[in-house]
ROBADREN-717651 format. One record per residue: residue number from 1; residue in three letters; chain; x, y, z of N, C-alpha, C in turn. Coordinates in nm, 2 decimals. Layout:
REM residues N
<rec pos="NUM" code="ALA" unit="A" n_u="X" n_v="Y" n_w="Z" ca_u="X" ca_v="Y" ca_w="Z" c_u="X" c_v="Y" c_w="Z"/>
...
END
This chain:
REM residues 50
<rec pos="1" code="UNK" unit="A" n_u="0.85" n_v="1.39" n_w="-0.02" ca_u="0.79" ca_v="1.26" ca_w="-0.08" c_u="0.79" c_v="1.28" c_w="-0.22"/>
<rec pos="2" code="UNK" unit="A" n_u="0.84" n_v="1.19" n_w="-0.30" ca_u="0.85" ca_v="1.20" ca_w="-0.45" c_u="0.71" c_v="1.16" c_w="-0.49"/>
<rec pos="3" code="UNK" unit="A" n_u="0.63" n_v="1.23" n_w="-0.56" ca_u="0.52" ca_v="1.23" ca_w="-0.60" c_u="0.50" c_v="1.15" c_w="-0.76"/>
<rec pos="4" code="UNK" unit="A" n_u="0.43" n_v="1.02" n_w="-0.73" ca_u="0.40" ca_v="0.91" ca_w="-0.82" c_u="0.26" c_v="0.88" c_w="-0.83"/>
<rec pos="5" code="UNK" unit="A" n_u="0.19" n_v="0.89" n_w="-0.91" ca_u="0.05" ca_v="0.83" ca_w="-0.92" c_u="0.05" c_v="0.70" c_w="-0.99"/>
<rec pos="6" code="UNK" unit="A" n_u="-0.01" n_v="0.59" n_w="-0.91" ca_u="-0.02" ca_v="0.46" ca_w="-0.97" c_u="-0.19" c_v="0.41" c_w="-0.94"/>
<rec pos="7" code="UNK" unit="A" n_u="-0.23" n_v="0.34" n_w="-1.06" ca_u="-0.35" ca_v="0.29" ca_w="-1.04" c_u="-0.37" c_v="0.15" c_w="-1.01"/>
<rec pos="8" code="UNK" unit="A" n_u="-0.45" n_v="0.11" n_w="-0.94" ca_u="-0.44" ca_v="-0.04" ca_w="-0.89" c_u="-0.57" c_v="-0.10" c_w="-0.93"/>
<rec pos="9" code="UNK" unit="A" n_u="-0.60" n_v="-0.22" n_w="-0.96" ca_u="-0.75" ca_v="-0.27" ca_w="-0.97" c_u="-0.77" c_v="-0.32" c_w="-0.83"/>
<rec pos="10" code="UNK" unit="A" n_u="-0.91" n_v="-0.36" n_w="-0.83" ca_u="-0.95" ca_v="-0.41" ca_w="-0.71" c_u="-0.90" c_v="-0.55" c_w="-0.63"/>
<rec pos="11" code="UNK" unit="A" n_u="-0.84" n_v="-0.61" n_w="-0.73" ca_u="-0.81" ca_v="-0.75" ca_w="-0.67" c_u="-0.66" c_v="-0.75" c_w="-0.66"/>
<rec pos="12" code="UNK" unit="A" n_u="-0.59" n_v="-0.63" n_w="-0.65" ca_u="-0.45" ca_v="-0.63" ca_w="-0.61" c_u="-0.42" c_v="-0.63" c_w="-0.48"/>
<rec pos="13" code="UNK" unit="A" n_u="-0.31" n_v="-0.67" n_w="-0.42" ca_u="-0.24" ca_v="-0.63" ca_w="-0.31" c_u="-0.13" c_v="-0.53" c_w="-0.32"/>
<rec pos="14" code="UNK" unit="A" n_u="-0.13" n_v="-0.43" n_w="-0.23" ca_u="-0.02" ca_v="-0.35" ca_w="-0.25" c_u="0.04" c_v="-0.34" c_w="-0.13"/>
<rec pos="15" code="UNK" unit="A" n_u="0.19" n_v="-0.37" n_w="-0.14" ca_u="0.26" ca_v="-0.38" ca_w="-0.03" c_u="0.35" c_v="-0.24" c_w="-0.01"/>
<rec pos="16" code="UNK" unit="A" n_u="0.32" n_v="-0.15" n_w="0.09" ca_u="0.39" ca_v="-0.04" ca_w="0.12" c_u="0.50" c_v="-0.04" c_w="0.22"/>
<rec pos="17" code="UNK" unit="A" n_u="0.63" n_v="-0.02" n_w="0.19" ca_u="0.74" ca_v="-0.03" ca_w="0.29" c_u="0.70" c_v="0.07" c_w="0.42"/>
<rec pos="18" code="UNK" unit="A" n_u="0.73" n_v="0.03" n_w="0.55" ca_u="0.69" ca_v="0.11" ca_w="0.63" c_u="0.80" c_v="0.23" c_w="0.64"/>
<rec pos="19" code="UNK" unit="A" n_u="0.91" n_v="0.22" n_w="0.60" ca_u="1.02" ca_v="0.35" ca_w="0.60" c_u="1.01" c_v="0.43" c_w="0.51"/>
<rec pos="20" code="UNK" unit="A" n_u="0.90" n_v="0.42" n_w="0.40" ca_u="0.88" ca_v="0.52" ca_w="0.30" c_u="0.76" c_v="0.59" c_w="0.31"/>
<rec pos="21" code="UNK" unit="A" n_u="0.75" n_v="0.72" n_w="0.32" ca_u="0.63" ca_v="0.81" ca_w="0.31" c_u="0.56" c_v="0.78" c_w="0.19"/>
<rec pos="22" code="UNK" unit="A" n_u="0.41" n_v="0.76" n_w="0.21" ca_u="0.32" ca_v="0.74" ca_w="0.12" c_u="0.19" c_v="0.81" c_w="0.15"/>
<rec pos="23" code="UNK" unit="A" n_u="0.10" n_v="0.81" n_w="0.03" ca_u="-0.03" ca_v="0.84" ca_w="0.06" c_u="-0.12" c_v="0.77" c_w="-0.04"/>
<rec pos="24" code="UNK" unit="A" n_u="-0.26" n_v="0.77" n_w="-0.01" ca_u="-0.35" ca_v="0.69" ca_w="-0.12" c_u="-0.48" c_v="0.74" c_w="-0.09"/>
<rec pos="25" code="UNK" unit="A" n_u="-0.56" n_v="0.72" n_w="-0.21" ca_u="-0.70" ca_v="0.76" ca_w="-0.19" c_u="-0.76" c_v="0.73" c_w="-0.31"/>
<rec pos="26" code="UNK" unit="A" n_u="-0.91" n_v="0.72" n_w="-0.29" ca_u="-1.01" ca_v="0.67" ca_w="-0.40" c_u="-1.04" c_v="0.80" c_w="-0.49"/>
<rec pos="27" code="UNK" unit="A" n_u="-1.08" n_v="0.74" n_w="-0.61" ca_u="-1.14" ca_v="0.86" ca_w="-0.72" c_u="-1.26" c_v="0.89" c_w="-0.68"/>
<rec pos="28" code="UNK" unit="A" n_u="-1.30" n_v="1.02" n_w="-0.66" ca_u="-1.42" ca_v="1.05" ca_w="-0.63" c_u="-1.55" c_v="0.98" c_w="-0.71"/>
<rec pos="29" code="UNK" unit="A" n_u="-1.51" n_v="0.96" n_w="-0.84" ca_u="-1.63" ca_v="0.87" ca_w="-0.92" c_u="-1.64" c_v="0.73" c_w="-0.91"/>
<rec pos="30" code="UNK" unit="A" n_u="-1.52" n_v="0.68" n_w="-0.83" ca_u="-1.55" ca_v="0.53" ca_w="-0.81" c_u="-1.46" c_v="0.50" c_w="-0.68"/>
<rec pos="31" code="UNK" unit="A" n_u="-1.55" n_v="0.53" n_w="-0.56" ca_u="-1.49" ca_v="0.53" ca_w="-0.43" c_u="-1.45" c_v="0.38" c_w="-0.39"/>
<rec pos="32" code="UNK" unit="A" n_u="-1.37" n_v="0.34" n_w="-0.30" ca_u="-1.34" ca_v="0.20" ca_w="-0.25" c_u="-1.31" c_v="0.23" c_w="-0.11"/>
<rec pos="33" code="UNK" unit="A" n_u="-1.31" n_v="0.11" n_w="-0.04" ca_u="-1.24" ca_v="0.09" ca_w="0.09" c_u="-1.13" c_v="0.02" c_w="0.11"/>
<rec pos="34" code="UNK" unit="A" n_u="-1.07" n_v="0.03" n_w="0.23" ca_u="-0.92" ca_v="-0.03" ca_w="0.23" c_u="-0.92" c_v="-0.13" c_w="0.38"/>
<rec pos="35" code="UNK" unit="A" n_u="-0.84" n_v="-0.22" n_w="0.34" ca_u="-0.80" ca_v="-0.31" ca_w="0.46" c_u="-0.66" c_v="-0.31" c_w="0.46"/>
<rec pos="36" code="UNK" unit="A" n_u="-0.63" n_v="-0.29" n_w="0.61" ca_u="-0.48" ca_v="-0.25" ca_w="0.63" c_u="-0.42" c_v="-0.37" c_w="0.73"/>
<rec pos="37" code="UNK" unit="A" n_u="-0.33" n_v="-0.43" n_w="0.70" ca_u="-0.23" ca_v="-0.51" ca_w="0.78" c_u="-0.10" c_v="-0.45" c_w="0.79"/>
<rec pos="38" code="UNK" unit="A" n_u="-0.03" n_v="-0.43" n_w="0.92" ca_u="0.09" ca_v="-0.39" ca_w="0.94" c_u="0.19" c_v="-0.50" c_w="0.99"/>
<rec pos="39" code="UNK" unit="A" n_u="0.30" n_v="-0.50" n_w="0.91" ca_u="0.39" ca_v="-0.60" ca_w="0.97" c_u="0.52" c_v="-0.53" c_w="1.02"/>
<rec pos="40" code="UNK" unit="A" n_u="0.57" n_v="-0.57" n_w="1.15" ca_u="0.68" ca_v="-0.49" ca_w="1.21" c_u="0.81" c_v="-0.61" c_w="1.22"/>
<rec pos="41" code="UNK" unit="A" n_u="0.90" n_v="-0.55" n_w="1.23" ca_u="1.03" ca_v="-0.63" ca_w="1.28" c_u="1.04" c_v="-0.74" c_w="1.19"/>
<rec pos="42" code="UNK" unit="A" n_u="1.07" n_v="-0.87" n_w="1.23" ca_u="1.12" ca_v="-0.99" ca_w="1.15" c_u="1.01" c_v="-1.01" c_w="1.06"/>
<rec pos="43" code="UNK" unit="A" n_u="0.89" n_v="-1.02" n_w="1.11" ca_u="0.79" ca_v="-1.05" ca_w="1.01" c_u="0.77" c_v="-0.97" c_w="0.88"/>
<rec pos="44" code="UNK" unit="A" n_u="0.82" n_v="-0.83" n_w="0.90" ca_u="0.82" ca_v="-0.74" ca_w="0.79" c_u="0.94" c_v="-0.77" c_w="0.71"/>
<rec pos="45" code="UNK" unit="A" n_u="1.03" n_v="-0.82" n_w="0.75" ca_u="1.16" ca_v="-0.85" ca_w="0.65" c_u="1.13" c_v="-0.98" c_w="0.59"/>
<rec pos="46" code="UNK" unit="A" n_u="1.06" n_v="-1.08" n_w="0.64" ca_u="0.99" ca_v="-1.21" ca_w="0.58" c_u="0.90" c_v="-1.18" c_w="0.46"/>
<rec pos="47" code="UNK" unit="A" n_u="0.80" n_v="-1.09" n_w="0.51" ca_u="0.71" ca_v="-1.06" ca_w="0.39" c_u="0.78" c_v="-1.00" c_w="0.27"/>
<rec pos="48" code="UNK" unit="A" n_u="0.87" n_v="-0.88" n_w="0.30" ca_u="0.92" ca_v="-0.80" ca_w="0.20" c_u="1.00" c_v="-0.89" c_w="0.09"/>
<rec pos="49" code="UNK" unit="A" n_u="1.06" n_v="-0.97" n_w="0.16" ca_u="1.17" ca_v="-1.06" ca_w="0.08" c_u="1.11" c_v="-1.18" c_w="-0.01"/>
<rec pos="50" code="UNK" unit="A" n_u="0.98" n_v="-1.20" n_w="0.00" ca_u="0.93" ca_v="-1.31" ca_w="-0.10" c_u="0.87" c_v="-1.25" c_w="-0.20"/>
END
């Protein structure tokens, strides 16, 4: 996995490709929670191409 650290704000939506390895986590001093939705098959292609 290529290591790259990216910071996001709490109002952002992040799309992670299902075919790419990834990791994510909260800062210890500013924790957060995550909501996850997975798109598969044709729906994944439609979301990624928009």
